[in-house]
TORTOR-313627 format. One record per residue (C-alpha): x, y, z. Coordinates in nm, 3 decimals, always signed. Example, Ala and Ser with C-alpha at 12.3 -4.5 7.8 and 13.67 -1.06 7.14 Angstrom:
BEGIN
@u = +1.230, v = -0.450, w = +0.780
@u = +1.367, v = -0.106, w = +0.714
END
This chain:
BEGIN
@u = +3.815, v = -9.639, w = -7.063
@u = +3.654, v = -9.399, w = -6.835
@u = +3.280, v = -9.371, w = -6.875
@u = +3.115, v = -9.029, w = -6.852
@u = +2.762, v = -9.048, w = -6.716
@u = +2.504, v = -8.860, w = -6.912
@u = +2.307, v = -8.600, w = -6.730
@u = +2.024, v = -8.615, w = -6.974
@u = +1.892, v = -8.947, w = -6.871
@u = +1.882, v = -9.148, w = -6.557
@u = +1.961, v = -9.033, w = -6.211
@u = +2.255, v = -8.810, w = -6.166
@u = +2.525, v = -8.932, w = -5.941
@u = +2.535, v = -8.762, w = -5.604
@u = +2.749, v = -8.451, w = -5.608
@u = +2.997, v = -8.382, w = -5.339
@u = +2.879, v = -8.081, w = -5.128
@u = +3.055, v = -7.881, w = -4.859
@u = +2.963, v = -8.001, w = -4.517
@u = +2.726, v = -7.767, w = -4.333
@u = +2.811, v = -7.748, w = -3.962
@u = +2.519, v = -7.827, w = -3.737
@u = +2.525, v = -7.696, w = -3.386
@u = +2.532, v = -7.983, w = -3.152
@u = +2.481, v = -8.002, w = -2.783
@u = +2.842, v = -7.913, w = -2.711
@u = +2.822, v = -7.611, w = -2.936
@u = +2.505, v = -7.485, w = -2.766
@u = +2.664, v = -7.521, w = -2.427
@u = +2.973, v = -7.336, w = -2.544
@u = +2.778, v = -7.041, w = -2.686
@u = +2.845, v = -6.712, w = -2.508
@u = +2.596, v = -6.612, w = -2.245
@u = +2.347, v = -6.333, w = -2.319
@u = +2.406, v = -5.996, w = -2.160
@u = +2.295, v = -5.985, w = -1.800
@u = +2.064, v = -5.687, w = -1.859
@u = +1.833, v = -5.889, w = -2.083
@u = +1.801, v = -6.179, w = -1.845
@u = +1.698, v = -5.988, w = -1.530
@u = +1.385, v = -6.097, w = -1.360
@u = +1.088, v = -5.856, w = -1.346
@u = +1.137, v = -5.807, w = -0.972
@u = +1.499, v = -5.703, w = -1.026
@u = +1.394, v = -5.453, w = -1.293
@u = +1.129, v = -5.304, w = -1.063
@u = +1.382, v = -5.281, w = -0.780
@u = +1.635, v = -5.105, w = -1.003
@u = +1.375, v = -4.857, w = -1.122
@u = +1.267, v = -4.790, w = -0.764
@u = +1.627, v = -4.728, w = -0.663
@u = +1.677, v = -4.484, w = -0.951
@u = +1.352, v = -4.304, w = -0.864
@u = +1.457, v = -4.286, w = -0.500
@u = +1.795, v = -4.142, w = -0.593
@u = +1.630, v = -3.882, w = -0.817
@u = +1.388, v = -3.793, w = -0.537
@u = +1.675, v = -3.749, w = -0.294
@u = +1.856, v = -3.523, w = -0.539
@u = +1.542, v = -3.311, w = -0.582
@u = +1.499, v = -3.292, w = -0.207
@u = +1.858, v = -3.179, w = -0.164
@u = +1.809, v = -2.910, w = -0.428
@u = +1.494, v = -2.786, w = -0.255
@u = +1.663, v = -2.785, w = +0.084
@u = +1.962, v = -2.601, w = -0.059
@u = +1.740, v = -2.339, w = -0.221
@u = +1.541, v = -2.297, w = +0.101
@u = +1.859, v = -2.264, w = +0.306
@u = +1.993, v = -1.997, w = +0.071
@u = +1.665, v = -1.805, w = +0.085
@u = +1.657, v = -1.815, w = +0.463
@u = +2.022, v = -1.716, w = +0.478
@u = +1.963, v = -1.410, w = +0.260
@u = +1.655, v = -1.317, w = +0.465
@u = +1.848, v = -1.346, w = +0.791
@u = +2.129, v = -1.137, w = +0.645
@u = +1.880, v = -0.865, w = +0.551
@u = +1.725, v = -0.872, w = +0.897
@u = +2.070, v = -0.853, w = +1.053
@u = +2.159, v = -0.547, w = +0.845
@u = +1.828, v = -0.385, w = +0.941
@u = +1.888, v = -0.463, w = +1.309
@u = +2.235, v = -0.311, w = +1.298
@u = +2.099, v = +0.005, w = +1.138
@u = +1.819, v = +0.018, w = +1.396
@u = +2.073, v = -0.019, w = +1.676
@u = +2.291, v = +0.268, w = +1.554
@u = +1.984, v = +0.488, w = +1.495
@u = +1.865, v = +0.427, w = +1.852
@u = +2.212, v = +0.490, w = +1.995
@u = +2.217, v = +0.844, w = +1.857
@u = +1.856, v = +0.935, w = +1.949
@u = +1.579, v = +0.867, w = +2.198
@u = +1.445, v = +0.584, w = +1.983
@u = +1.428, v = +0.250, w = +2.167
@u = +1.663, v = -0.016, w = +2.033
@u = +1.583, v = -0.356, w = +1.883
@u = +1.595, v = -0.526, w = +2.222
@u = +1.335, v = -0.288, w = +2.367
@u = +1.105, v = -0.313, w = +2.066
@u = +1.115, v = -0.691, w = +2.053
@u = +1.064, v = -0.708, w = +2.428
@u = +0.753, v = -0.490, w = +2.399
@u = +0.625, v = -0.713, w = +2.117
@u = +0.672, v = -1.020, w = +2.334
@u = +0.476, v = -0.854, w = +2.615
@u = +0.192, v = -0.757, w = +2.381
@u = +0.170, v = -1.109, w = +2.237
@u = +0.157, v = -1.267, w = +2.583
@u = -0.211, v = -1.165, w = +2.612
@u = -0.327, v = -1.054, w = +2.267
@u = -0.705, v = -1.095, w = +2.300
@u = -0.806, v = -0.913, w = +2.617
@u = -1.085, v = -0.658, w = +2.588
@u = -1.127, v = -0.393, w = +2.859
@u = -1.315, v = -0.136, w = +2.654
@u = -1.310, v = +0.049, w = +2.322
@u = -0.963, v = +0.193, w = +2.377
@u = -0.805, v = -0.091, w = +2.571
@u = -0.779, v = -0.407, w = +2.363
@u = -0.511, v = -0.666, w = +2.297
@u = -0.310, v = -0.648, w = +1.976
@u = -0.478, v = -0.963, w = +1.850
@u = -0.819, v = -0.795, w = +1.859
@u = -0.674, v = -0.480, w = +1.706
@u = -0.526, v = -0.676, w = +1.417
@u = -0.862, v = -0.849, w = +1.370
@u = -1.040, v = -0.512, w = +1.351
@u = -0.791, v = -0.388, w = +1.094
@u = -0.814, v = -0.707, w = +0.885
@u = -1.193, v = -0.690, w = +0.890
@u = -1.186, v = -0.335, w = +0.753
@u = -0.922, v = -0.406, w = +0.490
@u = -1.090, v = -0.725, w = +0.363
@u = -1.427, v = -0.554, w = +0.340
@u = -1.288, v = -0.272, w = +0.128
@u = -1.069, v = -0.510, w = -0.072
@u = -1.354, v = -0.748, w = -0.158
@u = -1.577, v = -0.459, w = -0.264
@u = -1.296, v = -0.330, w = -0.485
@u = -1.252, v = -0.675, w = -0.641
@u = -1.625, v = -0.713, w = -0.708
@u = -1.636, v = -0.378, w = -0.883
@u = -1.287, v = -0.360, w = -1.031
@u = -1.269, v = -0.695, w = -1.211
@u = -1.588, v = -0.656, w = -1.420
@u = -1.514, v = -0.290, w = -1.485
@u = -1.158, v = -0.370, w = -1.591
@u = -1.282, v = -0.644, w = -1.823
@u = -1.520, v = -0.396, w = -1.983
@u = -1.241, v = -0.144, w = -2.033
@u = -1.009, v = -0.404, w = -2.181
@u = -1.276, v = -0.545, w = -2.414
@u = -1.414, v = -0.220, w = -2.552
@u = -1.208, v = +0.053, w = -2.714
@u = -1.490, v = +0.301, w = -2.663
@u = -1.512, v = +0.222, w = -2.291
@u = -1.134, v = +0.256, w = -2.257
@u = -1.128, v = +0.594, w = -2.427
@u = -1.423, v = +0.711, w = -2.215
@u = -1.315, v = +0.604, w = -1.867
@u = -0.937, v = +0.574, w = -1.879
@u = -0.880, v = +0.953, w = -1.847
@u = -1.104, v = +0.958, w = -1.538
@u = -0.915, v = +0.665, w = -1.384
@u = -0.581, v = +0.832, w = -1.452
@u = -0.700, v = +1.155, w = -1.287
@u = -0.838, v = +0.990, w = -0.972
@u = -0.569, v = +0.724, w = -0.928
@u = -0.287, v = +0.954, w = -0.805
@u = -0.505, v = +1.119, w = -0.538
@u = -0.374, v = +1.040, w = -0.191
@u = -0.598, v = +0.802, w = +0.007
@u = -0.582, v = +1.036, w = +0.306
@u = -0.735, v = +1.309, w = +0.091
@u = -1.041, v = +1.089, w = +0.035
@u = -1.106, v = +1.038, w = +0.405
@u = -1.262, v = +1.377, w = +0.492
@u = -1.472, v = +1.363, w = +0.175
@u = -1.627, v = +1.028, w = +0.259
@u = -1.657, v = +1.113, w = +0.627
@u = -1.863, v = +1.416, w = +0.528
@u = -2.081, v = +1.206, w = +0.298
@u = -2.131, v = +0.899, w = +0.520
@u = -2.122, v = +1.061, w = +0.866
@u = -1.971, v = +0.737, w = +1.000
@u = -1.601, v = +0.683, w = +1.070
@u = -1.579, v = +0.302, w = +1.019
@u = -1.775, v = +0.321, w = +0.693
@u = -1.556, v = +0.610, w = +0.575
@u = -1.245, v = +0.402, w = +0.649
@u = -1.380, v = +0.107, w = +0.448
@u = -1.472, v = +0.338, w = +0.160
@u = -1.120, v = +0.482, w = +0.151
@u = -0.982, v = +0.127, w = +0.135
@u = -1.226, v = +0.051, w = -0.147
@u = -1.119, v = +0.356, w = -0.349
@u = -0.750, v = +0.285, w = -0.293
@u = -0.767, v = -0.083, w = -0.389
@u = -0.988, v = -0.021, w = -0.692
@u = -0.736, v = +0.131, w = -0.934
@u = -0.472, v = -0.147, w = -0.949
@u = -0.744, v = -0.407, w = -1.002
@u = -0.906, v = -0.211, w = -1.285
@u = -0.583, v = -0.136, w = -1.471
@u = -0.432, v = -0.484, w = -1.439
@u = -0.756, v = -0.654, w = -1.540
@u = -0.795, v = -0.426, w = -1.843
@u = -0.434, v = -0.495, w = -1.944
@u = -0.483, v = -0.872, w = -1.919
@u = -0.805, v = -0.866, w = -2.121
@u = -0.650, v = -0.646, w = -2.390
@u = -0.368, v = -0.899, w = -2.438
@u = -0.593, v = -1.194, w = -2.525
@u = -0.443, v = -1.361, w = -2.838
@u = -0.625, v = -1.278, w = -3.162
@u = -0.628, v = -1.647, w = -3.256
@u = -0.852, v = -1.727, w = -2.961
@u = -1.078, v = -1.436, w = -3.044
@u = -1.111, v = -1.564, w = -3.400
@u = -1.192, v = -1.914, w = -3.276
@u = -1.466, v = -1.768, w = -3.057
@u = -1.608, v = -1.587, w = -3.360
@u = -1.596, v = -1.897, w = -3.579
@u = -1.777, v = -2.112, w = -3.322
@u = -2.016, v = -1.827, w = -3.238
@u = -1.951, v = -1.827, w = -2.865
@u = -2.213, v = -1.654, w = -2.658
@u = -2.098, v = -1.360, w = -2.451
@u = -2.099, v = -1.566, w = -2.131
@u = -1.908, v = -1.852, w = -2.296
@u = -1.654, v = -1.608, w = -2.439
@u = -1.595, v = -1.452, w = -2.099
@u = -1.570, v = -1.789, w = -1.924
@u = -1.349, v = -1.975, w = -2.171
@u = -1.147, v = -1.699, w = -2.338
@u = -1.127, v = -1.378, w = -2.136
@u = -1.096, v = -1.512, w = -1.782
@u = -0.832, v = -1.783, w = -1.846
@u = -0.608, v = -1.539, w = -2.035
@u = -0.658, v = -1.245, w = -1.802
@u = -0.639, v = -1.440, w = -1.475
@u = -0.263, v = -1.389, w = -1.413
@u = -0.303, v = -1.013, w = -1.459
@u = -0.613, v = -1.009, w = -1.239
@u = -0.436, v = -1.190, w = -0.957
@u = -0.137, v = -0.955, w = -0.988
@u = -0.375, v = -0.661, w = -0.956
@u = -0.535, v = -0.816, w = -0.650
@u = -0.194, v = -0.862, w = -0.493
@u = -0.097, v = -0.501, w = -0.552
@u = -0.432, v = -0.383, w = -0.421
@u = -0.402, v = -0.582, w = -0.101
@u = -0.058, v = -0.439, w = -0.029
@u = -0.173, v = -0.083, w = -0.091
@u = -0.495, v = -0.137, w = +0.107
@u = -0.310, v = -0.267, w = +0.413
@u = -0.064, v = +0.021, w = +0.402
@u = -0.339, v = +0.281, w = +0.362
@u = -0.555, v = +0.127, w = +0.633
@u = -0.286, v = +0.183, w = +0.895
@u = -0.253, v = +0.548, w = +0.791
@u = -0.630, v = +0.605, w = +0.789
@u = -0.663, v = +0.443, w = +1.133
@u = -0.400, v = +0.682, w = +1.264
@u = -0.594, v = +0.975, w = +1.118
@u = -0.935, v = +0.856, w = +1.237
@u = -0.825, v = +0.717, w = +1.578
@u = -0.982, v = +0.378, w = +1.506
@u = -0.912, v = +0.090, w = +1.750
@u = -0.711, v = -0.108, w = +1.492
@u = -0.341, v = -0.176, w = +1.489
@u = -0.271, v = +0.157, w = +1.316
@u = -0.466, v = +0.345, w = +1.580
@u = -0.274, v = +0.158, w = +1.849
@u = +0.059, v = +0.267, w = +1.698
@u = -0.056, v = +0.630, w = +1.698
@u = -0.192, v = +0.611, w = +2.054
@u = +0.136, v = +0.464, w = +2.176
@u = +0.329, v = +0.748, w = +2.016
@u = +0.099, v = +1.013, w = +2.169
@u = +0.147, v = +0.863, w = +2.514
@u = +0.525, v = +0.852, w = +2.473
@u = +0.539, v = +0.471, w = +2.465
@u = +0.768, v = +0.424, w = +2.166
@u = +0.838, v = +0.064, w = +2.266
@u = +0.479, v = -0.031, w = +2.179
@u = +0.494, v = +0.183, w = +1.865
@u = +0.793, v = -0.018, w = +1.741
@u = +0.620, v = -0.343, w = +1.836
@u = +0.311, v = -0.236, w = +1.639
@u = +0.526, v = -0.154, w = +1.336
@u = +0.684, v = -0.500, w = +1.347
@u = +0.342, v = -0.662, w = +1.376
@u = +0.206, v = -0.455, w = +1.086
@u = +0.497, v = -0.566, w = +0.870
@u = +0.457, v = -0.934, w = +0.957
@u = +0.083, v = -0.932, w = +0.881
@u = +0.149, v = -0.755, w = +0.551
@u = +0.411, v = -1.016, w = +0.463
@u = +0.165, v = -1.299, w = +0.531
@u = -0.104, v = -1.138, w = +0.316
@u = +0.141, v = -1.083, w = +0.031
@u = +0.268, v = -1.442, w = +0.056
@u = -0.083, v = -1.584, w = +0.021
@u = -0.159, v = -1.374, w = -0.285
@u = +0.185, v = -1.445, w = -0.433
@u = +0.117, v = -1.818, w = -0.418
@u = -0.219, v = -1.757, w = -0.583
@u = -0.048, v = -1.555, w = -0.857
@u = +0.204, v = -1.833, w = -0.919
@u = -0.071, v = -2.092, w = -0.941
@u = -0.256, v = -1.874, w = -1.191
@u = +0.062, v = -1.842, w = -1.398
@u = +0.115, v = -2.221, w = -1.395
@u = -0.246, v = -2.274, w = -1.501
@u = -0.193, v = -2.033, w = -1.789
@u = +0.109, v = -2.232, w = -1.908
@u = -0.084, v = -2.560, w = -1.890
@u = -0.377, v = -2.425, w = -2.085
END
């Protein structure tokens, strides 16, 4: 007879269990290898990252070079079109052609700093005299225009009081101011600087006032909550927000001031580059007149480029803040 063991007493007989596979040495060796990316050494990872960074840098460099090449190509195309127009204009009149004008410019630049008297100077000295006058008037306009524009933009009463006066005086031709200030000052160089000051003042005032008026209300409210002093408010709220507009106004003012200076020098017979262009015309030397015009344009381009870079930096700073 078959005996059935009781499970209530005594030790239970061992039950038969399914065998659990245990990974042996052979199994470990046969296991698939880990992906190669997770087993790279630190030096290999650093090298790969450096190669990727180098490739990205080369792509950026190629993009910059391509953009620069396109810009130069467009500029050269514009100069070529201008040269062709100049050539046809000179062919149908007594105006010297591009070759004559550029040849005269080369001659003038061969000795630009000679000084043989008040009316016989090199073009380098003449440009220096013009730049000295324009920067003096421009800096005076900036010193007066920026604070005045901030006051107009900050106060509704000030805006309503002075804006009509600004709008009346702003369209007046700079050449119309010259005899007025010459009568008052009795000095030609000082009258020229004053005309530059008056001309450069209006763009600075209006652009500064516009920038200050566009300060976000949230920042104004924060200044009120923290009880900023007037100086702190100007330094940390008004100036950072208005700076792009201020720099744009300075750029416009410099361009207008340089253009007006040349005209005022022609009118006042000053020994600057504008006076030289007028003297050359009066003596029938149109070659030097064309050379002076080219030089005036190049100097104006350099001044505008400097202020344009400053304006872009101010815009970037505004984005960061």
